[in-house]
C-alpha angles and dihedrals in degrees: 000000000000122000092240091052091052090049090050091051091049095047094045092048091048090052090051090049091051091049089052090057094044095046120081115249097229113121091220095056109110092214091056092049090051090050091051090049091048092052090048092051093046090052098044092042091054095235090133125019116249091238091061092048092047095052095050112028131080113270092229092054092047091050092050090049091051098245096119142007108251094211091051090048092051092047091052091047092052091049092049094049091046091051091049090050093053094043091051092048096046125079115271112283091225091054095045093050096043116112114254125215091218092091094060115102116251115253115255117243 
């Protein structure tokens, strides 16, 4: 992918993100509905790859635009946070998998 294309994807996604913040979150608001429709069209038209939109936009907006399933997203987020919690609380993997000298036989005197 060309550098200019990546920059276009980034700039357009950032503009969509800014519009998300500036637009009220009510489902009945016409501006919000137009934003959802715009995101859907940008995604289906291939103007910006779904991966770029998914990493930057609000999950609720993406779900309304049909990019993701909100329940699936929340389930994955909970699993990820739980995994991070247990990894942070457990001893370091490098330390737990390191060879210990305790198994070596003691030298005879």
